[in-house]
C-alpha positions in Angstrom: 0.0 0.0 0.0 1.3 3.5 -0.9 2.3 5.7 2.0 -0.5 8.3 2.6 1.8 11.0 4.0 4.8 12.4 2.2 8.1 13.4 3.7 7.0 16.9 4.4 4.0 15.8 6.4 6.2 13.4 8.4 8.8 16.1 9.0 6.1 18.5 10.2 4.7 15.8 12.6 8.2 15.2 14.0 8.7 18.9 14.4 5.5 19.3 16.3 6.4 16.5 18.7 9.9 17.9 19.3 8.6 21.4 19.7 6.3 20.1 22.5 9.3 18.7 24.2 11.1 22.0 23.9 8.0 23.8 25.3 8.1 21.5 28.3 11.8 22.2 29.0 11.4 26.0 28.6 8.4 26.1 30.9 10.2 24.0 33.4 13.1 26.5 33.3 10.7 29.4 33.8 9.0 27.6 36.7 12.4 27.1 38.4 13.6 30.7 37.8 13.6 31.3 41.6 14.9 27.9 42.6 18.4 28.2 44.1 21.0 26.1 42.3 18.7 25.2 39.4 20.6 24.6 36.2 18.6 25.8 33.1 18.2 23.1 30.4 18.4 23.6 26.7 16.9 21.5 23.8 18.3 21.1 20.4 16.7 19.0 17.7 16.8 21.1 14.6 20.1 19.6 13.3 18.9 16.1 14.0 15.6 16.8 12.3 17.3 18.3 9.2 19.6 15.2 9.0 16.7 12.8 9.3 14.8 14.7 6.6 17.8 14.3 4.3 18.2 10.6 5.2 14.5 9.6 5.2 13.6 7.0 2.7 17.2 6.0 1.8 16.4 2.4 1.1 18.7 -0.5 2.1 20.4 1.5 4.8 19.7 1.7 8.5 21.4 2.6 11.7 22.9 -0.4 13.6 23.1 1.4 16.9 20.5 3.8 18.5 23.3 6.4 18.9 23.9 6.6 15.2 22.2 9.0 12.9 18.6 8.0 12.1 18.3 7.0 8.5 16.2 4.9 6.1 12.4 4.5 6.2 11.0 5.9 9.5 14.0 8.1 10.2 11.8 11.0 11.0 9.9 9.1 13.6 13.1 8.2 15.4 14.5 11.7 15.8 15.4 12.5 19.4 15.9 15.9 21.1 19.1 16.6 22.9 18.4 18.0 26.3 21.3 19.3 28.3 22.3 22.0 30.8 22.5 25.3 28.9 26.1 26.5 28.7 25.2 29.9 27.3 23.9 31.5 30.5 25.5 33.2 33.5 25.2 32.0 37.1 23.2 34.1 39.6 24.3 34.7 43.2 22.1 31.7 44.3 23.6 29.4 41.7 20.5 29.5 39.4 21.2 29.8 35.7 17.8 30.7 34.3 17.6 33.9 32.2 13.9 34.6 32.4 13.9 37.1 29.6 15.7 34.7 27.3 13.4 31.9 28.3 10.3 34.0 27.6 11.7 34.9 24.2 12.6 31.3 23.4 9.1 30.3 24.5 7.4 32.8 22.2 9.6 31.7 19.2 8.9 28.0 19.9 5.2 28.7 20.1 5.2 30.5 16.8 7.1 27.6 15.1 4.7 25.1 16.7 1.6 26.9 15.4 3.1 27.3 11.9 3.8 23.6 11.7 0.2 22.8 12.9 -1.2 25.2 10.2 0.9 23.5 7.5 -0.2 20.1 8.6 -3.9 21.3 8.5 -3.4 22.6 5.0 -1.9 19.3 3.8 -4.8 17.4 5.4 -7.3 19.8 3.7 -5.7 19.1 0.4 -5.9 15.4 1.0 -9.6 15.7 2.0 -10.3 17.7 -1.1 -8.6 15.2 -3.3 -10.5 12.4 -1.7 -14.0 14.1 -1.9 -14.0 16.6 -4.7 -10.9 16.0 -6.7 -12.3 13.2 -8.8 -15.4 15.0 -10.0 
């Protein structure tokens, strides 16, 4: 059976999932802005997602170890976000590393990108619906 969703739709779906993870990490940082000793976390997934998009569908190849690059069919569904302590922030007097202004900015940007991906998925689904219902007439 032919695959109903193209590479773009799968990439948008993976992006939405990873942006939700990023949202959770950012909101956790904001919630802990006043916690002494809290180390702010950072999420990176854009490079892994771009790599998976390039390698999605390369037949006959697959990763032999989970730590290798995701490739081959289903590579987009196996993309993982890297979550680590943010090295790009300064330490406050109480040992906390949360930059509340930076986190709020990051949250707004992530929210915009999340909503854009959802809107694109909705447009793709509307096009499929049109093709299935009205496209043949």
